[in-house]
TORKEVEX-159851 format. One record per residue: residue in one letter; x, y, z of N, C-alpha, C, O in turn. Coordinates in steps of 0.05 Angstrom, whole numbers, plus 5000, padded with zeros to 4 digits. Example, Ala and Ser with C-alpha at 12.3 -4.5 7.8 and 13.67 -1.06 7.14 Angstrom:
2
A526448865156524649105156526449345156528549345169;S525749555142527349795143525850015157526850235161;
//
This chain:
473
X415313634788413813844799411513904777411713924752;X409413934793406714024776406514284774406814424794;X405814394749405714664743402214714735400814534726;X401514954741398515054736398215004706400215004691;X395914964696395214974669395815194654396115174630;X396115454668397015684655399815654649400515714626;X401515574665404515564659404815344638406315394619;X403415104639403714914619402915004592404214934573;X400915144589399615224566401515444553402015434529;X402615644569404115864564406915724553407915794532;X408115544567410615424558410615294534412615304518;X408415164529408115014506408215234477409215174455;X407115464484407015644461409915814459411015874438;X410715884484413016104486415715964480417516084468;X415915694487418515604487419315534458421715494453;X417415524438418215474409419015754397420115754374;X418515974410419016224396421416384411422116604402;X422416304429424516444443426916244445426616004445;X429216374447431716234451432116174480432916354495;X431515944489431515874517434615864532435015854556;X436215854514439015894522440116144519442416174528;X438916314509440116604508437816814520436816994506;X437316784543435516934558436517154576438817234574;X434917254593436217464612434317464638432017374638;X435617594659434617624682434617894694436318044686;X432717984712432418244722434818234748434618074766;X436718414747438618434771438618734777438918904760;X438218784803438319044814436719244795437619464790;X434419154785432519344771433619364739432819554724;X435219184732436219214703436318964690437418774702;X435418914665435318674650438618614646440218794639;X439218354651442018254649441918004633440117834638;X443617964614443917734600444717484617446417524635;X443817264613444917054629447616954623448816794637;X448617064598451016994589453417114606455617024603;X453017304623454717434641454717304665452617224675;X457317264678457417074698455917154727455016994743;X455917444730454717564753451717494751450417564771;X450617384734447417354735446917074741444516994744;X448916914742448316594745447116534772445716344775;X447816694792446116634817443116684818441616594835;X442416844797439716904798437916684783435516724782;X439116484772437416274760436816104784438616064801;X434516014785433415824807433615554800432615474779;X434915384817435215104816436615014789435614824777;X438715134781440115084759443215034765444415204778;X444514804758447014764761448714954746447915044725;X451415014755453015204739454315034717455114814724;X454515124690453515354681450215344676449115114676;X448815544673445815514669445215374642446715404623;X443015214642442315044617440515224600441515324580;X437815274607436015374591433415484611432915394633;X432115664600429515734612427715484616427615314598;X426415484639425015244646422015314656421415544662;X420315114659417715194671417615304697415715424705;X420015254711420215344739420715634735419215794747;X422915714718423016014716420916154705420516384712;X419216034687416716144677414516174702413216384703;X414315984719412615994739413616234758411916394767;X415916254764416716474778416516734767416116944781;X416616724742416417004727413117064731412617294737;X411216904728408516974728407617024755405617154759;X409116924774408716994804409817254809409417354831;X411217384792412717634798414717594820415317784835;X415817364823417917314842420617384828422417484841;X420917344802423117414786421817534759419417534753;X424117654744423117754718425417664701427817704706;X424317524677426017404661425117544630422817614623;X427617564616427617664587428217464565429417264570;X427317534544427717344521429017474496429017724493;X430017314480430917384452429717184436429416954444;X428817254410427317084394429116844384431516874383;X428116634377429416394368430116424340428416484323;X432716384333433816404306432616184287432216214263;X432115944301431315744287428115714282427015524270;X426915894293423915944290423216084264424916234253;X421116044254420216214231419016444237417816574220;X419016534263417616774272419316924290421516834298;X418517164296419917344315417717454334415717564325;X418017414358416517504382417717804388420017844396;X416017964384417618264388416018434409413518444411;X417518574425416418764446416619024439418919114435;X414719174436414719494427414719644456412619664468;X416919744466416919854489416220174491417620344481;X413820234506413220494509413920604535413120504556;X415520804534416820904556415721124570415021324556;X415421124597414221374618416021364640415121354663;X418521344637420321414659420121664676420621654700;X419321884662419322134671416522214682415922444687;X414922014685412022054697410122134675408122264681;X410422074652408622144629406221984637406521774650;X403722064629401221974641399821824617397721694621;X400921854594399221784570400421514554399921474530;X401821364570403421134559401120924550401420814528;X399120874562396820734553395720814530395320654512;X395221094528394121204504395821164479394721134457;X398221174484400221124461400020824451399820754427;X399920654472399620374466396920304449396920144430;X394720454457392320394442392620494415391920354396;X393720774412394220864385395820694367395320664343;X397820584379399620394364398120164354398120084331;X396820054374395119804363393019844348392419684330;X391620094353389420154336389920204306388420144287;X392420304304393220434275394920204261394720164237;X396620084276398619924265398819614271399419454253;X398219554295398219294307395819174314395619044334;X393719224297390819104304390818844318391818644307;X389718824343389518554356392118454373392218234386;X394018624371396418534389395818574415394018734422;X397318454432397018404464398818624475401018674465;X397918754498399218934512398818924541396718824549;X400519004556400619004587402519214597404419304584;X401919274623403919474636406819404638407319174642;X408619574636411419504636412319424663410719454682;X414619334668415619224693415119434720414419374743;X415719684708415819904729412819984734412220104754;X411019924716408419994720407220274707404820324706;X409320444698408520694688408520684654406920834642;X410220504641410020474613408120254605406420164620;X408520174577406919964569408819804550410819904538;X408019544548409219334530407319284509405119214517;X407619294482405819154463407418944448409618994438;X406218694447407318464437406318404409403918424405;X408018334388407218294363408518034353410918014357;X407317834342408817594329408817634299406717684286;X411017614288411617664262413117444251415017334262;X411617364223412717134208415417234194415317434181;X417717094196420317164188421016994164422217094145;X420316714165421016514142423816494142425016474163;X425016504119427816454110429516744108431816754100;X428216954117429817214116432217194137431817094159;X434617294127436717254145436117424170435017644169;X437117314192436617484218437717744220436517934229;X440117754210441418024213439718214195439318444204;X438818154174437318314157434318384172433118604169;X433418194185430818234203431118474223429418654226;X433718444237434218594258434618904249433719094262;X435918914225436019204211433219294203432719534203;X431419124196428719214188427419324213426319554213;X427619154235426219244262427319504272425819664284;X430019544268430919834279429920034264429220254275;X429519994234428220204218425320274226424420504224;X423920054235421020064241420920234269419220404274;X423020164285422820294313423120594312421620754323;X425520664297425620954292423421074277422621294285;X422520974258420121084246417221104265415721294264;X416920894280414820904299415221134320413321274326;X417721154331418221374347417421624336415921764348;X418321684314417721924301414821994299413922224305;X413121784290410321794285409121874311407522054312;X409921744333408421784363409122074370407422214380;X411622164364412322434373410522634359409522824370;X410222564333408522754315405622814325404323024323;X404822584336402022584347401622724373399422734384;X404122844384403923014409403822874435403422994456;X404222614433404322454460406622524476408722594466;X406222504502408722534523410222274523412722274520;X409022054526410621814530411621784500410721894480;X413721584500414821534473415821244467416321084485;X416121174443417120904436420120884441421621024428;X420920714459423520714468424820494446427220514441;X423420304434424720104418423519854414421619774428;X424419704395423419444393425619224404428019224398;X424319024420426218864436425018574432422718514426;X427118384437426618084433427618004407426817804396;X429418184394430818114369432517904368433017784389;X433517824345435417574343438317634349439417834341;X439417414365442117424364443417344337442517144325;X445317474327446917384301449417264305450817334324;X450117064288452616924291454416994267453617084246;X456816914274459016974252459116704239458116504251;X460416684216460716414201462716264213464716384221;X462716014216464615824227467115774210466915724186;X469115774221471815734206473015474216473615454240;X473515264198475015044204473214904222470914874216;X474214824245472814644264471714824286470514734305;X471915074283470815254304467915284303466915344281;X466415254325463515284325463015584320464615754328;X460415644306459515904305459716064328459115974351;X460716334323461016514346458816714343457616764322;X458316834366456317064368457217294354459417384359;X455917394338456617654326455417904341456818104347;X452817884346451718124361449218004375447517864363;X449018064402446817954418444218114410444418354403;X441617984412439318114404438618294431439718264452;X436718474426435918644448433818494465431918394454;X434318484493432518314512429818454514429718694518;X427618294511425418374514424018224538424617994543;X422118374554420918224579418918024567417318084549;X419117774579417317554575414517684586414417794608;X412517654568409717764575408817614603409217374607;X407717784620407317684647404417674648403217844662;X402917494636400217464633399017374662399817184674;X396917544671396317494697394217254699393917134721;X392817194678390816984680390716834654392016904634;X389016594654388316454628387216644606387816614582;X385316844616384217014593386117164577386017194552;X388117284595390217454582391917294564392717384542;X392517034573394116844558392516804532393716844511;X390516754531388816664505388616924486388516904462;X388617144498389217414483391817404468392217444444;X393617344488396217374473396517144454397917174433;X395516914457396216694439394516734413395416654392;X392216844416390516894393390917114372389617134351;X392717284383393617524371394417464338395217234330;X394317664323395017614295397917584291399517674308;X398617464268401217434262402017614234400917574212;X403817794240404018034218406417934200408317804208;X406018014174408217944153410318154153412618114148;X409218414159411318644156409918844171407618814179;X411519074175410819324188411019544168411719764175;X410619494145411219714122409219944123409820154111;X407019924136405220144140406120354157405420594156;X407920244177409020454193411220624179411420864182;X412820474163414920594147413620784125414920984118;X411520724114410320874091409121134105409321354093;X407921104130406821354141409021524150408621764151;X411621414158413721584164414921724140415921944142;X414821584115415821704094414021964087415022174079;X411221914091409322134086409922384103409822614095;X410622294131411122494150413722664142413822904145;X415822504132418022644124417622834102418723044102;X415922744082415522934059413923214066413723414052;X412723174091410723374098412423574113411523804114;X414923514123416223714142418623834127419623704108;X419524054134421824184121424124034129424123924151;X426224024114428823894123430324114143430324344137;X431524044164432723754169430923644191432023494208;X428223694193426723634218426523314218426823194239;X426023204194425922914187427022874164426323014145;X429022664161430022584134429822294128430322124145;X429222234108429021944098431621864086432622014069;X432821624096435621554083435321524054433221454043;X437921574041438121554014438121244008437821084026;X438521173980438220903972440220743984439920503986;X442620863993444820714003443820604027444820384034;X441920724045440920634072438520494069437320464089;X437520404048434820294048434820014060437019904063;X432619904068432419664082430519504060428319604055;X431219294048429719154030428118934043429418744052;X425718904045424418704055423818484034423118544012;X424118214043423818034021421017914022419418024037;X420417694009417917564005416217544028413917614030;X417817424049416317374073415817634091414317634111;X417017824084416918094101415618294082415718534089;X414218214058413118404042414818484020417218494024;X413818533995415418583972415818893968415418993946;X416519033987417019333985419619413995420719294013;X420719623983423219733993422419954011420620094003;X423419994034422420174054424920324063427120204062;X424520584071426620764078427520704110425920634128;X429920744114431120724142431321004153433021154143;X429721094175429921334185432721404196433821244211;X433921634191436521684203436521994209438422134203;X434422074221433822334232435722394257435322284279;X437822564253439522624277437922744300438522704323;X436022884293434223014315432822824334432122884357;X432422604322431022394339432722214353431722054369;X435222224350437322034365438522184385438322434385;X439722044405440822154427443722264418444422244395;X445222394439447522484431449922284424451622364408;X450022074433451721864427451321754396453021724379;X448421714395447921624366448421824344449021744322;X448222084351449222294330452422264325453522284303;X453622214350456722234347457522004330459422024314;X456021754333457121494320456321574290457821494272;X454221704285453321724254455321924244456121894221;X456322124260458222294249461122154243462422214223;X461921974261464221844259464421654236466421614223;X462121544232461921354209461721504183462921404164;X460521724179460521884156463321964150464221924127;X464822074169467522174165469421934158471221964142;X469021704172470521464161470121384133471921284119;X467621444124467021354096468621534076469421454055;X468921764086470321974069473321954071474722014052;X474321884092477221854099477721684119476921744141;X479221454115479621244135481821334156482221224177;X483021534147485121644165484321914185486022044197;X481721944184480522194196481422184225481721964235;X481922404240482422424267480022524283477922594273;X480322514309478122574328477422834325475122914324;X479823024322479623304319477823384296475923544298;X478623244275477023344249474123234251472323364242;X473723004264470822934268469523134286467223204280;X470723244307469423414325468923684312466923804319;X470423774294470223994279467423994261465824184259;X467223764249464923724231462523694248460323774241;X462823574272460223534291459223774298456823804299;X461223994305460524224315458924394293457124544299;X459624364271458524494245456024424237454524584226;X455424184243452824054231451023994250448623984242;X451623944277449623864297449124114318450924264327;X446624144325446224324348447324224374447023984380;X448624384391449924264416447924414439447924654440;X446424264453444824334474446124354504448024214509;X445224504520446424514547447124304562448924324579;X445624044557446223824574448223664562449123464575;X449123724537450923554523453823564540454223724558;X455523374532457923354546459723564533459323664511;X461923614548464123814537465623704516465523464511;X467323864500468523774479470723574484471523414467;X471623594509473523374520472123104520473222904510;X469523104531468122824531467822734503468322494497;X467122914482466622844455468722744443468522554427;X471422874447473522784435474122504447474922324431;X473722444472474022164482472521994468473421794459;X470122074466467621894450469021834423469221594415;X469922014410470822014381473121824378473321674359;X474921844395477521694396476721414400477721244385;X475121344418474121094421472720954402472920714398;X471021134388469521014364471320944339471020744325;X473221144334475221114314476820864316477620734296;X477320784344479220544344477520294345478520064345;X474820344348473220074348471620064321471219834313;X470820254309468820224286470720094262473120154258;X469319924248470219804223467819904200465719784199;X468220084187466320184169466620084143468820094131;X464119954132464319854104461919994089459619974098;X462620114068460620224049458320064043458619824040;X455820164040453520004030454119894001455520023984;X453119653996453719513973451019553953450919403933;X449119713958446819733941447619903916448720133918;X447119803894447919893868446320143862443820123861;X447520363858446020633852446820713827449020803823;X444920693807445420773777446121083772447521163753;X445021223790445721503786448121613800448821843798;X449521423815451721513833454121643817455221843826;X454821533794457221643777456121763752457821873738;X453821753745453021863722453722173712454522233690;X453322313733454222603728457222653725458022833710;X458922473740461622533735462522403708464422493695;X461122183699461822063675461022223653462622253635;X458622353651457622553633459522803629459822913607;X460522883653462323133651465023063644466523243637;X465922813644468722743638469122623611471222683599;X467422453602467422273579466022393556463622443557;X467522443533466022553508464122333498464422093505;X462122413481460322213466462322053446461821823440;X464322173436466022053414466921783424467321593409;X467321763452468621493463466721243459467721013458;X464121303456462321093451461821023422460020863416;X463221133406462821083377464520833370466920843372;X463220623362465020393351463120223330460820283326;X464420013319463219903297461319683304459619583289;X461819613331459719363337456819433340456219673343;X455119233341452119333347451519373376449619513381;X453019273395452519323420452619613432454619743429;X450519723444450520013449452320073472452519923491;X453320283469455120413494453920723496453120873478;X453920763523453321053528454421133554456220983564;X453721363568454621443594453321303613454421273634;X450421193610449421073632450720793636451220703658;X451020673614452320383615455020403626455720233642;X456720633619459520653632459120683664460620563679;X457320853672456820883700455920633718456520583741;X454120463698453420233710455920033715456119903736;X457620023696459819843696461419923721461919763739;X462420203722463720303744462820203771464320103789;X460020253774458920173799459019873807459319793830;X458719703785459219423789461919353798462319183815;X464019483783466719403789467419513819468819383835;X466419733824467019853852465719673873466819643895;X463519553867462219363885464119113892464419023915;X465319003871467418813871469918903887471118753903;X470319123882473019243896472719253926474619163939;X470719333937470319353963468919143978468519154002;X468018923962466818683973468718543993471018503985;X467818444021469418274034469317994025467217864026;X471617894015471517624008473117404026475417444032;X471817194035473017024052475316844037477216734049;X474916844012476716683995479516813989481116703975;X480017054000482417193996482617363968484417533965;X481017323949481217443923480017723927477717773920;X481817903939481218183945481118343920483218383907;X478818443912478318633893478618463865478818593844;X478618233863478918043840476017943830474617793844;X475318023807472917903794473617853766474318053753;X473617633757474717593727472317683712470117723723;X472817723684470817813666468417643665466117723662;X469217363667466717173667464817243689462417293685;X466117253715464817313738463317583738461217593751;X464017783726462718043722460518013704458318123709;X460917853684458717823662456417673675454117723670;X457117473692455117323706453617533728451117523732;X454917673738453817863759451718043743449518073752;X452518163719450818293707448218153698446118273698;X448417913690445717743686444317733711441817743709;X445417703735444017683755442517923764440217923773;X444118173760442918423765440318513746438418653753;X440718393721438518423700436118253711433818343709;X436618043720434417853727432817973751430417943753;X434318093770433018233792431818513788430618633805;X432318603762431018863755432619093763431619313762;X435019053772436719273781437819423754437619663750;X438819283738439719373710438119303690436719113693;X438119443667436219383644437819303620436819323597;X440419203624442119103604444218883613444818843636;X445218743593447018553604449818603587449918633563;X451918613603454418693590455618423574455618193584;X456618493549458018253535461118273539462218483548;X462418093531465418093532466618343516468518473525;X465518383494466718633479466018873494467819043496;X463818913504462919153522464819163547465619383557;X465418943557466818943585469519063573470319263586;X471118983553473819053547473619353540475419513547;X471319443525471419733516471119913542472620093548;X468919843557468219993581470520003602471120223612;X471819783608473919793623476319993615477520143630;X476919953586478820123573478220443579479920593589;X475720513573475020803576475020873607476021083614;X474020703625474020783653476820803665477220953684;X478720643656481620643663483020933653484421063668;X482321003625483621233615482521473624483821673619;X480421493636478821723648479321723678478321903692;X480921513690481521513716479321423737479621463761;X476921313726474621223743475720953755475420893779;X477120793739478120513751481020523746482120683731;X482220323760485320303757485819983759484519853775;X487519883744488419603747490819583763493019613751;X490819533788492819473808494519233804497019253807;X493419023796494618773793493918653766491418643762;X495818553746494918443723494218153725495118013743;X492718073706491817783705494317603704496217653689;X494217393719496317173718495016923710492916843720;X496416793690495616573673495916333693497616343710;X494416123690494815863705497515743693498315783670;X498715603711501115483707500915173710499815073730;X502115033691502314723694505014623691506814753679;X505514373702508114293701508214093673506214073659;X510813973668510713853644509113603644509313463623;X507813533661506013303662503213393657501513223654;X502713653656500313793654498713813680496413873678;X499913773704498813823727498614133734500514283731;X496214213742496014493749497314533775496714413796;X499214713775500714823801499915093807500315173830;X498815253788498115523795495515563779495515553754;X493215613794490715653777490115893764488215933750;X492116083771491916373760489716523775487816413787;X490116803772488316973786487617213769489117303752;X484917343775484217553759485617773766487217773785;X485118013749486218253754485218373780483018303787;X486518533793485918723816485018963805486619113793;X482319023808481519283797480119443817478319333830;X480619683821479719873839479120153831479320213807;X478420313849477320573840480220753828482320713840;X479920903809482221073800482221343814480521393831;X484121513807484721763819482721973815482822193827;X480621913796478522123790476322083813474822263820;X476221873823474521813846475921883871476421673884;X476522103881478322183904477922003928479621853937;X475222023939474721933964474921633961476221503977;X473821503940473821193940476721103936477520913949;X478421233919481221163919482621203944484321033949;X482321423962483621413985482721194005484421104020;X480121124005479120894021480020644011480220454027;X480620603984481420373974484220303981484720073990;X486120493978489020453983489920324003491520144000;X489020394027489920274056489019974053490719804061;X486919874043485819614039487419454021488019224027;X488219583996489919453977492619433987493719223982;X494219624003496719584015496519354037498319184038;X494419344052494419154072494118884058495518704067;X492618844039492418584026495118514014496318294018;X496218723998498818643987500818584007502618423999;X500918674030503118604049502418334057504218164057;X500118264063499717984074499617774050500217534053;X498917874027499117664003502017603996502717373987;X503917824000506817763992507817584014509217394008;X507317634040508417484062507517194059509117014063;X504917144052504016854049505616734026506516504029;X506016874003507516753981510416703990511516493983;X511716874003514316814012514616574030516416404028;X512516564048512416334067512116064048512015844059;
//
């Protein structure tokens, strides 16, 4: 079949940027992923199961006979993103919002009316390089929330709905198993360029390295408003962009007033799970009612409880692993006297270094390890970690073996850390063959750190039960 020059040129550019096997199609007015069975009939001229998006689909899309959607290609060094400006309630300034966003942040980006004709879609091509796709998606979520707040602060009626066309992320393969989908990316509508001139405008658009200007303006906006109108996430929620996405550390917007009710409820559940893994739906509801305004259009408490129970059964909450040097400093200064740091060796010890040491060991305690070494990090591994943290500029000192022993002793005596399992030496048979390679100590939070200790104990007991059953087998 022969295609028009518009289709051929468009396909040559587009097919390298999108995942042609992970697309979507419009069904009953709603974007549907082609991975679901009920969408298969909407693929034209494709045998079952569908293979990939073709020029035939693209031609049908440009003719407005069908509407197809894309996710960015994980194997490409770029992300094709769609900024969706929503006007579903009849707002009349969607185009003005698009012009403002392009003029201020996305200079030269391509825009066109949305599928319904009321809103606008703005398309931007961003260089990703070797940045992990899951980290890139988190960055896009932060930019989306920040841009939404900035547009609202300008007084527009239309609003930014989100950033679409993001990556599908995969789980690591185990054994002979192929990689499995971890989370599907958000579907973005393939640009419906009406003519060759529009296509050239799309293809000649700039390639962005990052959207940090949006995040910096959001931070300035947050600083100018009284809390809790807009809040910037603490260091535990920061999104670190790497070389290909700029060398800046940018805040992740977490303003509850900008989120819908379900997002607020999910945030509340996560925060309560971090405090106590055994929290009940009723306890979450009480905390939710105390902290968030309840408007007339919200659901009843019965509906909220149903949501909370479902989220508690589904969520697997893992604390952030970003090392915060101030996290335990106040507690350490209040509990440990200066006399504990007096010794005859030249290496310096103080409250800050003890707080750093506790933070590093707690990172090890809660890290998810595929090799089964739960909360086990040997002294040598910890010292190597310190050298890495120093090289990255996160710490300003390197722990020595003597400092390790002294700091561990102090931390355990004052209840900041606890040794749950002692070191087990390697075992060899009489011929010298290694039959057991030994394991490091299991070190976790002590009873002084109440929340961390309560969160760690279920993980430890679960590992202990599985570990003992494996040894017995």
